[in-house]
All heavy atoms as TSV, in Angstrom:
chain	resi	resn	atom	element	x	y	z
A	1	MET	N	N	-188.814	18.695	110.534
A	1	MET	CA	C	-187.434	18.093	110.615
A	1	MET	C	C	-187.299	16.890	109.492
A	1	MET	O	O	-186.271	16.793	109.118
A	1	MET	CB	C	-187.152	17.528	112.030
A	1	MET	CG	C	-187.116	18.530	113.041
A	1	MET	SD	S	-186.876	17.928	114.703
A	1	MET	CE	C	-185.417	17.139	114.592
A	2	THR	N	N	-188.345	16.114	109.295
A	2	THR	CA	C	-188.217	15.080	108.382
A	2	THR	C	C	-188.060	15.681	106.949
A	2	THR	O	O	-187.318	15.161	106.165
A	2	THR	CB	C	-189.580	14.285	108.317
A	2	THR	OG1	O	-189.693	13.716	109.709
A	2	THR	CG2	C	-189.479	13.124	107.440
A	3	SER	N	N	-188.772	16.678	106.623
A	3	SER	CA	C	-188.603	17.413	105.347
A	3	SER	C	C	-187.292	17.955	105.250
A	3	SER	O	O	-186.660	17.795	103.951
A	3	SER	CB	C	-189.756	18.523	105.243
A	3	SER	OG	O	-191.060	17.869	105.238
A	4	LEU	N	N	-186.874	18.566	106.265
A	4	LEU	CA	C	-185.387	19.099	106.024
A	4	LEU	C	C	-184.278	18.011	105.896
A	4	LEU	O	O	-183.504	18.264	105.042
A	4	LEU	CB	C	-185.132	19.981	107.343
A	4	LEU	CG	C	-183.811	20.597	107.402
A	4	LEU	CD1	C	-183.690	21.707	106.327
A	4	LEU	CD2	C	-183.623	21.322	108.784
A	5	ALA	N	N	-184.532	16.920	106.582
A	5	ALA	CA	C	-183.536	15.795	106.443
A	5	ALA	C	C	-183.662	15.353	105.012
A	5	ALA	O	O	-182.671	14.975	104.286
A	5	ALA	CB	C	-183.937	14.652	107.375
A	6	THR	N	N	-184.908	15.240	104.450
A	6	THR	CA	C	-185.078	14.655	103.053
A	6	THR	C	C	-184.395	15.714	102.050
A	6	THR	O	O	-183.762	15.354	101.067
A	6	THR	CB	C	-186.549	14.615	102.641
A	6	THR	OG1	O	-187.062	13.568	103.746
A	6	THR	CG2	C	-186.758	13.901	101.363
A	7	ILE	N	N	-184.683	16.929	102.237
A	7	ILE	CA	C	-184.086	18.013	101.413
A	7	ILE	C	C	-182.646	17.909	101.397
A	7	ILE	O	O	-181.985	17.962	100.354
A	7	ILE	CB	C	-184.580	19.388	101.790
A	7	ILE	CG1	C	-186.074	19.520	101.481
A	7	ILE	CG2	C	-183.756	20.439	101.082
A	7	ILE	CD1	C	-186.792	20.835	102.131
A	8	ILE	N	N	-182.049	17.837	102.507
A	8	ILE	CA	C	-180.565	17.828	102.665
A	8	ILE	C	C	-179.974	16.495	102.161
A	8	ILE	O	O	-178.975	16.520	101.428
A	8	ILE	CB	C	-180.037	18.010	104.122
A	8	ILE	CG1	C	-180.384	19.400	104.601
A	8	ILE	CG2	C	-178.597	17.638	104.366
A	8	ILE	CD1	C	-180.247	19.593	106.118
A	9	GLY	N	N	-180.752	15.352	102.344
A	9	GLY	CA	C	-180.348	14.119	101.723
A	9	GLY	C	C	-180.419	14.084	100.233
A	9	GLY	O	O	-179.625	13.373	99.583
A	10	MET	N	N	-181.251	14.968	99.519
A	10	MET	CA	C	-181.348	14.944	98.113
A	10	MET	C	C	-180.409	15.728	97.572
A	10	MET	O	O	-180.208	15.776	96.237
A	10	MET	CB	C	-182.758	15.293	97.748
A	10	MET	CG	C	-183.802	14.236	98.107
A	10	MET	SD	S	-183.655	13.020	96.811
A	10	MET	CE	C	-185.042	11.936	97.485
A	11	ILE	N	N	-179.654	16.686	98.186
A	11	ILE	CA	C	-178.737	17.545	97.696
A	11	ILE	C	C	-177.630	16.885	96.899
A	11	ILE	O	O	-177.414	17.349	95.556
A	11	ILE	CB	C	-178.187	18.615	98.577
A	11	ILE	CG1	C	-179.321	19.608	99.056
A	11	ILE	CG2	C	-177.053	19.397	98.101
A	11	ILE	CD1	C	-178.904	20.514	100.153
A	12	PRO	N	N	-176.971	15.866	97.376
A	12	PRO	CA	C	-175.998	15.168	96.604
A	12	PRO	C	C	-176.468	14.612	95.254
A	12	PRO	O	O	-175.730	14.661	94.210
A	12	PRO	CB	C	-175.468	14.185	97.434
A	12	PRO	CG	C	-175.810	14.550	98.839
A	12	PRO	CD	C	-176.971	15.354	98.725
A	13	MET	N	N	-177.648	14.036	95.331
A	13	MET	CA	C	-178.310	13.454	94.048
A	13	MET	C	C	-178.603	14.610	93.181
A	13	MET	O	O	-178.348	14.421	91.935
A	13	MET	CB	C	-179.514	12.786	94.469
A	13	MET	CG	C	-180.029	11.798	93.457
A	13	MET	SD	S	-181.620	10.961	93.734
A	13	MET	CE	C	-181.073	9.888	95.064
A	14	ALA	N	N	-179.113	15.755	93.527
A	14	ALA	CA	C	-179.385	16.760	92.670
A	14	ALA	C	C	-178.204	17.408	92.014
A	14	ALA	O	O	-178.218	17.861	91.027
A	14	ALA	CB	C	-180.167	17.822	93.425
A	15	LEU	N	N	-177.122	17.356	92.669
A	15	LEU	CA	C	-175.905	17.878	92.203
A	15	LEU	C	C	-175.029	16.985	91.369
A	15	LEU	O	O	-173.964	17.232	91.021
A	15	LEU	CB	C	-175.057	18.406	93.371
A	15	LEU	CG	C	-175.542	19.687	94.146
A	15	LEU	CD1	C	-174.582	19.981	95.311
A	15	LEU	CD2	C	-175.770	20.835	93.251
A	16	LYS	N	N	-175.599	15.836	91.126
A	16	LYS	CA	C	-175.082	14.698	90.362
A	16	LYS	C	C	-173.785	14.192	90.908
A	16	LYS	O	O	-172.776	13.926	90.083
A	16	LYS	CB	C	-174.892	15.113	88.854
A	16	LYS	CG	C	-176.065	15.553	88.120
A	16	LYS	CD	C	-175.920	16.152	86.751
A	16	LYS	CE	C	-177.217	16.589	86.218
A	16	LYS	NZ	N	-177.051	17.350	84.930
A	17	MET	N	N	-173.724	13.975	92.210
A	17	MET	CA	C	-172.581	13.455	92.838
A	17	MET	C	C	-172.749	11.995	93.012
A	17	MET	O	O	-173.826	11.578	93.483
A	17	MET	CB	C	-172.370	14.141	94.224
A	17	MET	CG	C	-172.284	15.676	94.148
A	17	MET	SD	S	-172.150	16.365	95.747
A	17	MET	CE	C	-170.573	16.477	96.067
A	18	GLY	N	N	-171.788	11.237	92.671
A	18	GLY	CA	C	-171.914	9.861	92.781
A	18	GLY	C	C	-172.197	9.103	91.512
A	18	GLY	O	O	-172.670	9.687	90.495
A	19	THR	N	N	-171.986	7.676	91.525
A	19	THR	CA	C	-172.346	6.959	90.283
A	19	THR	C	C	-173.809	6.802	90.142
A	19	THR	O	O	-174.620	6.430	91.109
A	19	THR	CB	C	-171.691	5.530	90.692
A	19	THR	OG1	O	-170.353	5.637	90.995
A	19	THR	CG2	C	-171.822	4.621	89.346
A	20	GLY	N	N	-174.207	7.056	88.914
A	20	GLY	CA	C	-175.640	6.892	88.476
A	20	GLY	C	C	-176.486	7.903	88.949
A	20	GLY	O	O	-177.746	7.831	88.771
A	21	ALA	N	N	-176.012	9.059	89.568
A	21	ALA	CA	C	-176.900	10.040	90.144
A	21	ALA	C	C	-177.417	11.028	88.948
A	21	ALA	O	O	-178.372	11.716	89.109
A	21	ALA	CB	C	-176.040	11.076	91.044
A	22	GLU	N	N	-176.727	10.969	87.710
A	22	GLU	CA	C	-177.165	11.712	86.638
A	22	GLU	C	C	-178.701	11.451	86.100
A	22	GLU	O	O	-179.512	12.310	85.761
A	22	GLU	CB	C	-176.290	11.618	85.365
A	22	GLU	CG	C	-174.798	12.118	85.571
A	22	GLU	CD	C	-174.031	10.839	86.231
A	22	GLU	OE1	O	-174.452	9.722	86.263
A	22	GLU	OE2	O	-172.961	11.213	86.589
A	23	GLN	N	N	-179.014	10.130	86.402
A	23	GLN	CA	C	-180.268	9.584	85.967
A	23	GLN	C	C	-181.431	10.203	86.783
A	23	GLN	O	O	-182.542	10.433	86.499
A	23	GLN	CB	C	-180.346	8.051	85.971
A	23	GLN	CG	C	-181.656	7.505	85.552
A	23	GLN	CD	C	-181.581	6.064	85.526
A	23	GLN	OE1	O	-180.453	5.454	85.854
A	23	GLN	NE2	N	-182.683	5.319	85.066
A	24	TYR	N	N	-181.049	10.335	88.148
A	24	TYR	CA	C	-182.051	10.760	89.204
A	24	TYR	C	C	-181.993	12.228	89.669
A	24	TYR	O	O	-182.780	12.622	90.471
A	24	TYR	CB	C	-181.813	9.835	90.499
A	24	TYR	CG	C	-182.092	8.417	90.241
A	24	TYR	CD1	C	-181.003	7.417	90.289
A	24	TYR	CD2	C	-183.372	7.875	90.050
A	24	TYR	CE1	C	-181.297	6.114	90.088
A	24	TYR	CE2	C	-183.680	6.655	89.842
A	24	TYR	CZ	C	-182.678	5.687	89.793
A	24	TYR	OH	O	-182.874	4.318	89.563
A	25	ALA	N	N	-181.102	12.993	89.002
A	25	ALA	CA	C	-181.035	14.295	89.251
A	25	ALA	C	C	-182.313	15.164	89.056
A	25	ALA	O	O	-182.655	16.018	89.941
A	25	ALA	CB	C	-179.863	15.009	88.494
A	26	PRO	N	N	-182.863	15.013	87.889
A	26	PRO	CA	C	-184.216	15.701	87.814
A	26	PRO	C	C	-185.362	15.451	88.888
A	26	PRO	O	O	-186.071	16.302	89.379
A	26	PRO	CB	C	-184.732	15.269	86.367
A	26	PRO	CG	C	-183.632	14.912	85.635
A	26	PRO	CD	C	-182.704	14.235	86.713
A	27	MET	N	N	-185.423	14.069	89.258
A	27	MET	CA	C	-186.351	13.788	90.240
A	27	MET	C	C	-186.003	14.293	91.585
A	27	MET	O	O	-186.859	14.842	92.311
A	27	MET	CB	C	-186.376	12.234	90.436
A	27	MET	CG	C	-187.355	11.698	91.459
A	27	MET	SD	S	-187.309	9.982	91.895
A	27	MET	CE	C	-185.585	9.853	92.489
A	28	ALA	N	N	-184.663	14.400	91.961
A	28	ALA	CA	C	-184.139	15.004	93.159
A	28	ALA	C	C	-184.448	16.472	93.104
A	28	ALA	O	O	-184.944	16.949	94.225
A	28	ALA	CB	C	-182.709	14.760	93.368
A	29	LYS	N	N	-184.232	17.108	92.052
A	29	LYS	CA	C	-184.631	18.623	92.055
A	29	LYS	C	C	-186.126	18.789	92.217
A	29	LYS	O	O	-186.575	19.839	92.880
A	29	LYS	CB	C	-184.087	19.202	90.646
A	29	LYS	CG	C	-182.607	19.151	90.544
A	29	LYS	CD	C	-182.157	19.708	89.236
A	29	LYS	CE	C	-180.667	19.537	89.085
A	29	LYS	NZ	N	-180.211	20.026	87.701
A	30	ALA	N	N	-186.911	18.091	91.659
A	30	ALA	CA	C	-188.350	18.239	91.859
A	30	ALA	C	C	-188.819	17.897	93.231
A	30	ALA	O	O	-189.634	18.517	93.872
A	30	ALA	CB	C	-189.150	17.180	90.869
A	31	ILE	N	N	-188.137	16.896	93.986
A	31	ILE	CA	C	-188.503	16.730	95.348
A	31	ILE	C	C	-187.974	17.607	96.201
A	31	ILE	O	O	-188.845	18.204	97.102
A	31	ILE	CB	C	-187.888	15.287	95.702
A	31	ILE	CG1	C	-188.573	14.141	95.018
A	31	ILE	CG2	C	-187.925	15.102	97.250
A	31	ILE	CD1	C	-187.937	12.835	95.205
A	32	ILE	N	N	-186.933	18.322	95.900
A	32	ILE	CA	C	-186.354	19.308	96.704
A	32	ILE	C	C	-187.314	20.635	96.624
A	32	ILE	O	O	-187.640	21.258	97.473
A	32	ILE	CB	C	-184.839	19.758	96.367
A	32	ILE	CG1	C	-183.902	18.598	96.829
A	32	ILE	CG2	C	-184.570	21.050	96.998
A	32	ILE	CD1	C	-182.650	18.698	96.328
A	33	GLY	N	N	-187.638	20.921	95.432
A	33	GLY	CA	C	-188.611	22.070	95.135
A	33	GLY	C	C	-189.853	21.896	95.723
A	33	GLY	O	O	-190.468	22.778	96.382
A	34	GLY	N	N	-190.473	20.642	95.632
A	34	GLY	CA	C	-191.782	20.419	96.227
A	34	GLY	C	C	-191.830	20.425	97.686
A	34	GLY	O	O	-192.708	21.051	98.368
A	35	LEU	N	N	-190.814	19.844	98.307
A	35	LEU	CA	C	-190.695	19.864	99.779
A	35	LEU	C	C	-190.452	21.306	100.322
A	35	LEU	O	O	-191.042	21.739	101.266
A	35	LEU	CB	C	-189.621	18.918	100.307
A	35	LEU	CG	C	-190.058	17.412	100.339
A	35	LEU	CD1	C	-188.821	16.601	100.696
A	35	LEU	CD2	C	-191.097	17.218	101.276
A	36	THR	N	N	-189.530	22.086	99.654
A	36	THR	CA	C	-189.203	23.311	100.124
A	36	THR	C	C	-190.516	24.210	100.088
A	36	THR	O	O	-190.833	24.962	101.120
A	36	THR	CB	C	-188.062	23.968	99.246
A	36	THR	OG1	O	-187.044	23.089	99.326
A	36	THR	CG2	C	-187.737	25.380	99.847
A	37	SER	N	N	-191.211	24.185	98.933
A	37	SER	CA	C	-192.458	24.889	98.812
A	37	SER	C	C	-193.557	24.566	99.919
A	37	SER	O	O	-194.355	25.374	100.421
A	37	SER	CB	C	-193.013	24.936	97.527
A	37	SER	OG	O	-193.441	23.637	97.078
A	38	SER	N	N	-193.634	23.245	100.102
A	38	SER	CA	C	-194.746	22.741	100.998
A	38	SER	C	C	-194.274	23.210	102.428
A	38	SER	O	O	-195.231	23.476	103.288
A	38	SER	CB	C	-194.934	21.318	100.899
A	38	SER	OG	O	-193.762	20.627	101.427
A	39	VAL	N	N	-193.101	23.167	102.788
A	39	VAL	CA	C	-192.571	23.531	104.150
A	39	VAL	C	C	-192.818	25.109	104.427
A	39	VAL	O	O	-193.355	25.496	105.408
A	39	VAL	CB	C	-191.183	23.321	104.488
A	39	VAL	CG1	C	-190.641	23.969	105.544
A	39	VAL	CG2	C	-190.881	21.682	104.552
A	40	VAL	N	N	-192.506	25.864	103.395
A	40	VAL	CA	C	-192.766	27.281	103.545
A	40	VAL	C	C	-194.135	27.614	103.606
A	40	VAL	O	O	-194.734	28.384	104.392
A	40	VAL	CB	C	-192.119	28.025	102.223
A	40	VAL	CG1	C	-192.587	29.507	102.159
A	40	VAL	CG2	C	-190.602	27.990	102.421
A	41	LEU	N	N	-195.045	26.965	102.759
A	41	LEU	CA	C	-196.507	27.148	102.861
A	41	LEU	C	C	-197.123	26.739	104.162
A	41	LEU	O	O	-197.842	27.422	104.786
A	41	LEU	CB	C	-197.169	26.339	101.763
A	41	LEU	CG	C	-198.613	26.582	101.534
A	41	LEU	CD1	C	-198.867	27.848	100.872
A	41	LEU	CD2	C	-199.126	25.315	100.694
A	42	THR	N	N	-196.591	25.544	104.773
A	42	THR	CA	C	-197.170	25.159	105.936
A	42	THR	C	C	-196.692	25.999	107.235
A	42	THR	O	O	-197.522	26.229	108.015
A	42	THR	CB	C	-196.723	23.527	106.303
A	42	THR	OG1	O	-197.151	22.798	105.077
A	42	THR	CG2	C	-197.263	23.091	107.495
A	43	ILE	N	N	-195.528	26.374	107.153
A	43	ILE	CA	C	-195.006	27.189	108.325
A	43	ILE	C	C	-195.377	28.496	108.318
A	43	ILE	O	O	-195.535	29.202	109.391
A	43	ILE	CB	C	-193.471	27.041	108.372
A	43	ILE	CG1	C	-193.052	25.457	108.714
A	43	ILE	CG2	C	-192.781	27.911	109.519
A	43	ILE	CD1	C	-191.579	25.118	108.752
A	44	PHE	N	N	-195.398	29.330	107.144
A	44	PHE	CA	C	-195.638	30.726	107.114
A	44	PHE	C	C	-197.042	31.023	106.585
A	44	PHE	O	O	-197.696	31.912	107.119
A	44	PHE	CB	C	-194.577	31.382	106.314
A	44	PHE	CG	C	-193.237	31.126	106.881
A	44	PHE	CD1	C	-192.129	30.352	106.295
A	44	PHE	CD2	C	-192.895	31.870	108.021
A	44	PHE	CE1	C	-190.927	30.246	106.837
A	44	PHE	CE2	C	-191.532	31.688	108.661
A	44	PHE	CZ	C	-190.738	30.918	108.091
A	45	ILE	N	N	-197.456	30.574	105.404
A	45	ILE	CA	C	-198.549	31.082	104.777
A	45	ILE	C	C	-199.960	30.624	105.501
A	45	ILE	O	O	-200.705	31.478	105.648
A	45	ILE	CB	C	-198.529	30.594	103.308
A	45	ILE	CG1	C	-197.161	30.985	102.618
A	45	ILE	CG2	C	-199.755	31.245	102.527
A	45	ILE	CD1	C	-197.067	32.510	102.483
A	46	VAL	N	N	-199.999	29.373	105.770
A	46	VAL	CA	C	-201.238	28.799	106.394
A	46	VAL	C	C	-201.494	29.475	107.800
A	46	VAL	O	O	-202.584	30.041	107.974
A	46	VAL	CB	C	-201.162	27.348	106.544
A	46	VAL	CG1	C	-202.247	26.734	107.327
A	46	VAL	CG2	C	-201.177	26.697	105.132
A	47	PRO	N	N	-200.410	29.632	108.699
A	47	PRO	CA	C	-200.833	30.272	109.953
A	47	PRO	C	C	-201.228	31.764	109.659
A	47	PRO	O	O	-202.189	32.337	110.356
A	47	PRO	CB	C	-199.725	30.220	110.735
A	47	PRO	CG	C	-198.865	29.115	110.279
A	47	PRO	CD	C	-199.214	29.053	108.669
A	48	ALA	N	N	-200.526	32.459	108.672
A	48	ALA	CA	C	-200.939	33.984	108.490
A	48	ALA	C	C	-202.285	34.027	107.811
A	48	ALA	O	O	-203.026	34.885	108.234
A	48	ALA	CB	C	-199.873	34.448	107.478
A	49	ALA	N	N	-202.728	33.007	107.075
A	49	ALA	CA	C	-204.018	33.192	106.313
A	49	ALA	C	C	-205.100	32.819	107.514
A	49	ALA	O	O	-206.182	33.415	107.579
A	49	ALA	CB	C	-204.179	32.156	105.305
A	50	TYR	N	N	-204.691	31.906	108.467
A	50	TYR	CA	C	-205.724	31.649	109.547
A	50	TYR	C	C	-205.908	32.834	110.462
A	50	TYR	O	O	-207.021	33.164	110.825
A	50	TYR	CB	C	-205.088	30.409	110.404
A	50	TYR	CG	C	-206.067	30.134	111.601
A	50	TYR	CD1	C	-207.080	29.304	111.364
A	50	TYR	CD2	C	-205.817	30.652	112.837
A	50	TYR	CE1	C	-207.921	28.838	112.504
A	50	TYR	CE2	C	-206.544	30.382	113.919
A	50	TYR	CZ	C	-207.525	29.496	113.601
A	50	TYR	OH	O	-208.436	29.201	114.745
A	51	LEU	N	N	-204.817	33.630	110.665
A	51	LEU	CA	C	-204.932	34.825	111.488
A	51	LEU	C	C	-205.822	35.891	110.915
A	51	LEU	O	O	-206.510	36.615	111.402
A	51	LEU	CB	C	-203.552	35.348	111.870
A	51	LEU	CG	C	-202.833	34.599	113.045
A	51	LEU	CD1	C	-201.426	35.157	113.254
A	51	LEU	CD2	C	-203.656	34.666	114.279
A	52	LEU	N	N	-205.468	36.016	109.448
A	52	LEU	CA	C	-206.308	36.952	108.672
A	52	LEU	C	C	-207.906	36.557	108.717
A	52	LEU	O	O	-208.792	37.551	108.874
A	52	LEU	CB	C	-205.811	36.960	107.287
A	52	LEU	CG	C	-204.499	37.687	107.061
A	52	LEU	CD1	C	-204.162	37.554	105.615
A	52	LEU	CD2	C	-204.604	39.203	107.503
A	53	VAL	N	N	-208.195	35.283	108.645
A	53	VAL	CA	C	-209.514	34.954	108.563
A	53	VAL	C	C	-210.170	34.909	110.019
A	53	VAL	O	O	-211.365	35.470	110.122
A	53	VAL	CB	C	-209.571	33.579	107.883
A	53	VAL	CG1	C	-211.137	32.989	107.974
A	53	VAL	CG2	C	-209.327	33.719	106.440
A	54	TYR	N	N	-209.525	34.377	110.956
A	54	TYR	CA	C	-210.117	34.113	112.232
A	54	TYR	C	C	-209.599	35.078	113.265
A	54	TYR	O	O	-210.087	35.058	114.495
A	54	TYR	CB	C	-209.966	32.688	112.781
A	54	TYR	CG	C	-210.729	31.721	111.805
A	54	TYR	CD1	C	-210.039	30.898	110.908
A	54	TYR	CD2	C	-212.104	31.604	111.915
A	54	TYR	CE1	C	-210.734	30.012	110.085
A	54	TYR	CE2	C	-212.718	30.711	111.089
A	54	TYR	CZ	C	-212.044	29.930	110.253
A	54	TYR	OH	O	-212.925	29.101	109.438
A	55	GLY	N	N	-208.604	35.914	112.991
A	55	GLY	CA	C	-208.067	36.671	114.136
A	55	GLY	C	C	-209.142	37.665	114.501
A	55	GLY	O	O	-209.214	37.980	115.767
A	56	LYS	N	N	-209.764	38.495	113.671
A	56	LYS	CA	C	-210.589	39.443	114.013
A	56	LYS	C	C	-211.885	38.805	114.875
A	56	LYS	O	O	-212.260	39.487	115.733
A	56	LYS	CB	C	-211.253	40.199	112.775
A	56	LYS	CG	C	-210.268	41.018	112.012
A	56	LYS	CD	C	-210.804	41.641	110.723
A	56	LYS	CE	C	-209.741	42.117	110.043
A	56	LYS	NZ	N	-210.190	42.773	108.687
A	57	ARG	N	N	-212.268	37.670	114.402
A	57	ARG	CA	C	-213.366	37.091	115.197
A	57	ARG	C	C	-212.908	36.728	116.578
A	57	ARG	O	O	-213.672	36.828	117.511
A	57	ARG	CB	C	-213.649	35.730	114.462
A	57	ARG	CG	C	-214.941	35.063	115.049
A	57	ARG	CD	C	-215.313	33.821	114.244
A	57	ARG	NE	N	-215.527	34.128	112.797
A	57	ARG	CZ	C	-215.588	33.245	111.849
A	57	ARG	NH1	N	-215.747	31.918	112.156
A	57	ARG	NH2	N	-215.811	33.627	110.565
A	58	ALA	N	N	-211.769	36.255	116.835
A	58	ALA	CA	C	-211.173	35.981	118.163
A	58	ALA	C	C	-211.084	37.079	119.002
A	58	ALA	O	O	-211.490	37.121	120.103
A	58	ALA	CB	C	-209.891	35.175	118.035
A	59	VAL	N	N	-210.650	38.241	118.518
A	59	VAL	CA	C	-210.501	39.502	119.191
A	59	VAL	C	C	-211.850	40.063	119.594
A	59	VAL	O	O	-212.181	40.472	120.683
A	59	VAL	CB	C	-209.932	40.611	118.401
A	59	VAL	CG1	C	-209.905	42.032	119.023
A	59	VAL	CG2	C	-208.401	40.126	118.150
A	60	LYS	N	N	-212.804	39.881	118.657
A	60	LYS	CA	C	-214.228	40.265	118.842
A	60	LYS	C	C	-214.966	39.485	119.919
A	60	LYS	O	O	-215.628	40.011	120.866
A	60	LYS	CB	C	-215.065	40.197	117.622
A	60	LYS	CG	C	-216.589	40.748	117.794
A	60	LYS	CD	C	-217.229	40.716	116.454
A	60	LYS	CE	C	-218.777	41.123	116.545
A	60	LYS	NZ	N	-219.388	40.931	115.276
A	61	ASN	N	N	-214.735	38.228	119.966
A	61	ASN	CA	C	-215.251	37.221	120.892
A	61	ASN	C	C	-214.581	37.701	122.358
A	61	ASN	O	O	-215.242	37.543	123.376
A	61	ASN	CB	C	-215.103	35.794	120.621
A	61	ASN	CG	C	-215.985	35.426	119.364
A	61	ASN	OD1	O	-217.028	36.140	119.206
A	61	ASN	ND2	N	-215.621	34.344	118.798
A	62	ALA	N	N	-213.331	37.835	122.365
A	62	ALA	CA	C	-212.668	38.144	123.601
A	62	ALA	C	C	-213.259	39.463	124.232
A	62	ALA	O	O	-213.311	39.604	125.405
A	62	ALA	CB	C	-211.133	38.255	123.403
A	63	ALA	N	N	-213.422	40.428	123.417
A	63	ALA	CA	C	-213.961	41.757	123.834
A	63	ALA	C	C	-215.393	41.597	124.377
A	63	ALA	O	O	-215.695	42.215	125.415
A	63	ALA	CB	C	-213.930	42.803	122.706
A	64	ASN	N	N	-216.132	40.792	123.794
A	64	ASN	CA	C	-217.585	40.447	124.193
A	64	ASN	C	C	-217.655	39.670	125.537
A	64	ASN	O	O	-218.599	39.781	126.250
A	64	ASN	CB	C	-218.361	39.935	123.109
A	64	ASN	CG	C	-218.617	40.818	121.997
A	64	ASN	OD1	O	-218.553	42.076	122.151
A	64	ASN	ND2	N	-218.889	40.303	120.845
A	65	SER	N	N	-216.657	38.870	125.843
A	65	SER	CA	C	-216.769	37.985	126.935
A	65	SER	C	C	-216.185	38.546	128.173
A	65	SER	O	O	-216.141	37.963	129.268
A	65	SER	CB	C	-215.926	36.657	126.606
A	65	SER	OG	O	-214.613	36.844	126.441
A	66	THR	N	N	-215.500	39.812	128.138
A	66	THR	CA	C	-214.937	40.333	129.291
A	66	THR	C	C	-216.057	40.955	130.155
A	66	THR	O	O	-216.985	41.486	129.574
A	66	THR	CB	C	-213.815	41.487	129.003
A	66	THR	OG1	O	-214.558	42.525	128.148
A	66	THR	CG2	C	-212.724	40.869	128.229
A	67	PRO	N	N	-216.002	40.863	131.457
A	67	PRO	CA	C	-217.138	41.401	132.239
A	67	PRO	C	C	-217.024	42.904	132.313
A	67	PRO	O	O	-215.891	43.546	132.431
A	67	PRO	CB	C	-216.869	40.765	133.681
A	67	PRO	CG	C	-215.406	40.341	133.586
A	67	PRO	CD	C	-215.041	40.014	132.126
A	68	GLU	N	N	-218.097	43.580	132.388
A	68	GLU	CA	C	-218.143	45.002	132.526
A	68	GLU	C	C	-217.697	45.427	133.979
A	68	GLU	O	O	-218.031	44.702	134.839
A	68	GLU	CB	C	-219.493	45.386	132.265
A	68	GLU	CG	C	-220.003	45.146	130.800
A	68	GLU	CD	C	-219.249	45.859	129.815
A	68	GLU	OE1	O	-218.823	47.223	130.007
A	68	GLU	OE2	O	-218.921	45.378	128.713
A	69	THR	N	N	-217.138	46.487	134.063
A	69	THR	CA	C	-216.624	46.943	135.322
A	69	THR	C	C	-217.882	47.560	136.102
A	69	THR	O	O	-218.596	48.224	135.519
A	69	THR	CB	C	-215.511	48.054	135.226
A	69	THR	OG1	O	-215.969	49.076	134.450
A	69	THR	CG2	C	-214.242	47.333	134.651
A	70	ALA	N	N	-217.899	47.262	137.336
A	70	ALA	CA	C	-219.031	47.724	138.131
A	70	ALA	C	C	-218.752	49.198	138.480
A	70	ALA	O	O	-217.680	49.289	139.009
A	70	ALA	CB	C	-219.314	46.871	139.243
A	71	GLN	N	N	-219.825	49.960	138.494
A	71	GLN	CA	C	-219.518	51.413	138.937
A	71	GLN	C	C	-220.463	51.689	140.111
A	71	GLN	O	O	-221.524	51.313	140.273
A	71	GLN	CB	C	-219.795	52.413	137.843
A	71	GLN	CG	C	-218.859	52.142	136.679
A	71	GLN	CD	C	-219.030	53.197	135.570
A	71	GLN	OE1	O	-219.990	53.957	135.534
A	71	GLN	NE2	N	-218.128	53.151	134.573
């Protein structure tokens, strides 16, 4: 939520709205790009990579820990 608020707050500066915003527009664009990429990486890519690496191990451990049915 903090990143989203920062991204939305930087939009007027990146669009050169207001007095003196022309000077800070490149910085605002860099901040918006960096925050957007870090949010996407954190929310989607990192959990997917974790599941790829440790998902099979968790399924294997769960299968080994189930008690055998008595016959």
